[in-house]
N, C-alpha and C positions, 0 to 999 in steps of 0.2 A: 801356756804350753807346758807348764810346771806341773798342773794339773792332773794334765794328759800321763805325762811321765810318772807322777806317782798313782795314777791310776793303774798304769801297765806293770808296776813293780807290785802294787796292791793284789791284784788279780793272778799272777805269776806265785808269788809266795803263799799266798791261799790255794793254788792249785798241788803245790807242790806238798803242803802241808795236808791236803785232801788225798792226794795220792798214796801219801803215806799211812796215814791215818785207816785208808783202805784196806792196803796190803795186809797191815797188821792184822784187822779185824778178819780179812778174809782168813788167813793162816789160823786163826783162832778159832774159827768157825769150820772149817775145813777138816780142821783136826778133830775140832768135836764130832764131826760128822763121822769121819773115820774110825774113832774110839765108840762110839755107842748108837748111832742109827744103824751103819752101814754094816757091820756085825748083827744085829737083829735082824736086817733087812736077809742078809745070807742065810739065817738060821731058819727064818719063819718062810720065806718063800724061796728061795734057791739053794739048794744043799748043794756043796763043795765052791760055790763063788768065793772067793780071796780076793776080802776089800784092800788089803794093806797094798800100798802103794798105786792109789787110785790117784791121782788128782783131782783140782779144782774141775780143769777142762772134762775130762772123761768122764765124772762124775756129772758133771753139769747134762752132759751129752745123753748120758744113761738114764738118768732121770725125764729128760725132755723125752727120752725115746717111749720107755715107760708111761710116762701119761699119756703119750701119744696112743698108746697100746688101750690101758682104759678107756680114752674117749672112744676109740673104735670100736671097743668091746661093748661100751653104753650103747653107743648107735646101731650094735647089730641085736641089740637084744631089744631096740624098741622099733627099730622098722621090722614092718610085713613079709611075711614068706621070703621070697627070692630076691627081696631089695636087701638085704640084709648081706647077703652074699658078697655084693658088690664091693663091700670093702673089706672081704677074709683076703685079698693078696696081698694088701697093703699090710693086714694085721701081720699076715706070717711072714713078710719082708722085715717087721722093724722086728720080731719076734728071733729073725735070723741074727740081725744086726747086734741084736745083744746079748744074745747066746756066744756068735763068733768071737766080739770082742769086749766084752765083759765078762759073763757070768757064765759061761761054760759052754759045751755043747749043747749039754739037755735042759738048758734054760727055756726053750721053745714048746719043750713037751709040758713043763712045769706051770708054766705062763697060762696053758692052754684047758689045761686042771683046776685051775683055782676056780673058788665058789665066788657068788654075790658078795657074800658077808667078807671073804678074803680079798675081792678085788676091791671092796671099800676102804678094807683097813690098809689097802698097798694104795690106794688113790691118796687118804690123808697123809700116809707118811712119807710118802714121795710128792708131795704139795708141802709137808713143812721142812725137806729138805730143800727143795726148789727155792723154799723163800730163806730158809738161812744162808745159801750160795748167792742167791743174790739181794740179801739183805747189806752186803758193807758195799757194794755201789749203787745202789738206792739210799743209804745212807747218806755218803759221801757225796752224791748228786745233789740230796735236800740243803745239804751242810755248805755245798759252794755255791747254789743258787741264792740260798738265805744270805748268805754273805755278799755277794753281787749285790742284791737288793738292796742290803741295808749300805753297801756302800754309797750306791749310786742315790738313792733317799737322802744320803748325808749331805752327798755331793748339791744336788738337788736345794737341799736348804739351806747350805752354805751360799748357792748362787741367789736364790729369794733374801738370803741377808746381805750380799753384796748389792742386790740390786736394789733395796730397801734402803742402804746406805746412800748409796749414790744417789737416790732422790731425793732424801735430807741435805746431801751435800750441794746436791746442786740448788734446791731450794733455799737452804741458807745463803747459796750464793747468790741468787738472785733479789732475796734480802737486804743481804748488804751492799749487793749493788745500786739498788732502790734505795736505801739510807746512805750511801754516802753519794750519790748523786744529788740529791732530795736539798740537802742542806745549804751545799753554793748556790740549787739551780731558786732555789726560795728568797736567798740573799739577792743573786742577778734580777731576780723578778721585782722583790721589791723597793730594790735600787734604781732601774728601768722604771718603773712605775711612777717613782720620785721624779726623775729627771722629768720625764715626759708627761706630767703634771702639772711641771712650773714650783715644786715645791722644793725645790734646791736652790739657794742663793748661789752669785755664779762666784764665789770665792770655794763653795765646797763641790762645785761641781766636775773639777778635775779628780776632786780625793774619792769621791762617787766611782769616775770612770774607771781608775787605778783599781778602785775594788771587785768594778765587775770584770775590769782585766784578769785580775787574778783568780777569781773564782772560775772564769772563763777555763785560765789554763789551769788550774786543781782539773776542772771535768774534761777536759783534753789528757792530761797525763791519764786519770782513773782508766779513760777508755781505751788509749793507746794499749796498759798494760793489759787490761781486760782483751782485748784484741791479740794480744802476745801469749795470753792464757790461753785462751778455746783455739789459738791459731798451731801452739805448742802439742795441740792433743787431737788436732783436727787427721782426717786420712788420708789425704794430700800430703800432708809437711814431713818433711825428712831433713836431717841436717846434710850438709854438704864439708864430708871432713877432708882436711890438708895438715901438709906438713906444715906447722906452729911455731915459731920460737915462741913459748910461755913466756920467759923473762922479758923478753921485747913488750909482747903482749901487757903485761901487767905495767911497767913503766909507760906505756903509752894511755892506759887505761886512765891512771892517778894524773896523769897528764892533763887529758880532755878534761876533768873534773877541779882541777887546780884551783880554778876561782870559786868553785861552790864550798873547796876545800878550806880555802882562805878566810871566806864569809860566817863559814863555819867554826872561826877560830882553830880549822886544827892545820897544823902545821905538819903531813903526813910525811913519816918515816918510810923510807923504801930499802931495803935492802933485798937482791936476789941478785942470782950469781953473775957474773959479766960476762963467763963465755954463754952462747946459746944452749937452751934446753930445749928439743924438738919434741913436737905428742903429737899425735894423729889427732885433730879436732877443726869442727866448725870455727872459723877466726870470728865469725859476726856474733853467734850463739854464745861465744865463750867471752869476749868481752862484754856481753850483756851480763852476764854471771857477775865480773867484775864490778861491771858500776854498781849493778843494783845490790851488791854488799858493799860497797863504799857509801853508796846513797842511803842505806838502812841505817850505818852507822853515823852519820850525820843527822839522819831525823830523828832518832831513837837515843838521843843521849845530848847531856848540856853542852850549850857551847862553850868550846876548848879544848873538849875532850879529846886526848892524843888518837889518833889513828893513826895504824899501820902496817903495810903491805909484806910480807916476808914470803922467801923461797925457798925449801931446801929440797937437794935431789937425794936417794939412798939410795945408790944402785938403778936400778931401772925404773923405781917409781919414784915421785916427784908429788911433793903437798906443797899450795901455796894458802897462806895465810891471811883472811883480813882482819883485821886486830883492833881493839878498840881497849879504852879506859876506863869506860863507863861501870856502872853499877851490875852482878851480875843477875841472871835471868834465873828466878825461879825454873825446879827440876819438873815440876807437873807442868809449869808453862811452856818449857821448853822441848818436850814433846810433841808440842802442835805448832810448834814455829811455821813449817813449812808447808799447814793444811792453808787454802786461802781464806783471806782476812782475819787472817792471825797475828798476833802482835804482841812485843815484849812489852808494852806498857797497857796500862788499864783501858784506855781509851783509844779510836785510832783517829775521832779528828784533834786530838791534842796536840799532835805532832805532824800531824799533814801527809801520813802515811796511810797508803792506800791497805796494805794489807796483802798486795798481791807480788810485789818484789821476791819473797823468798819464794814463794810456792813456783812462779818462774824458774828464779836458780837451782830449784829441785829438780824440774821438768828437764830444763836443760842440761843439767849433772845425769840424770839418769839415762836419759836419752845417749849420750855418748858412754855410757859406762862406766862413770867415775864416784867416788865416791864422797858425801857430802854433812858435814856434820857439825854439832856446834861442842864446842871445848872450853872449858872453864877451868880457871883455878883451882885444884893445884894442877890439874894433866897439863895446863896449856905453858907450863914454865917449865915442865919436864922437855916435852917439845923444843925448847928453847928458847921460846918468846921471853921477850924483856919480863921486869918484873913488873913492870907499869902498865901492861896491858892485864885486863882482867877476865875477857873473854876473847873468841876468835871463832870465824866461820872459817872450816877449813874444807879443802878438797883435794882428794885424793887423786892421783892419775896412778895406772898402774904400769902402764907400758910405756917407753920411750922410745923414738925412732932414732937414725944413725944421721949425722950432718952432711 
């Protein structure tokens, strides 16, 4: 949509520039013709013709009429006998038109007395004048056409590069899915084979079954995340926005993960306004955003890392933060955190993450029209977050709704 709007603006600007350039060039060339070629034409062929004040429109009409006379004269000279007289009426009509409109009453007689050599000179002179008259329009058309063609080619090249980039990301996505599924699947297959082959002692069977259950759960979580990621971008999916109390949603999301937060050694700090802050949002999808951000903070930080949820209202703008006290993320890596299968640590497998959680967060935020970004010290401290937190994901809502 934005590309179409940019193209319209470009075409309008290009057209206006072309129009101004054609008008300027037309004025210059018309002045040149009036000062040089028309006086020569009057002096040589049309005695008494005053070229002063002849505009481009009249000049064009005169030139075309005179060229018509030249063509008719040539036709009459080549046609045999009485056939040439078929054009006599048209020739006399053009001569009278030129004479009455521009060049004096005796112009017709003057044109009729020209020799063949004078007709050839007149033809060359009139053709040159006509080309000069048409030059600005032709040059403007060529410039505008060239500019449009270049712009379209540029857009086609950008589209081609976008398609290649999309294919690259898709191939990487499939490769990463295969990678993340292969490891737990290999473990499950190995443990299951060991159990069926009777290679595991009764004392170890429970341990093997627990490992199979954990790896199966890991694959199920990954597939669920992948399903959510694909479904959010599918054509049939749409949000179901409703009036939602953001503060209540934040408290519920933290409460729903309290056991996991406690197991991770994080005593969550929750500071949100007591009074409701209503926004228009899909409650289920926005809850998924908060949950994914909290899970991300737990999985990619050492056990016992402090985690906090904060919400601030600034007029009609609302911002909420999911902050943690973990190590900062390098700037270059931070730029790609919201891409699929990109994570803040060196290995996706080391901490059990999928690399899809933040991509889902980004998609849901974009669909709502909300802003999402990563802030780290010192910018984070300026926002009012306590010094104990080093980084936070911030979601910005530009509008609230009344109570």
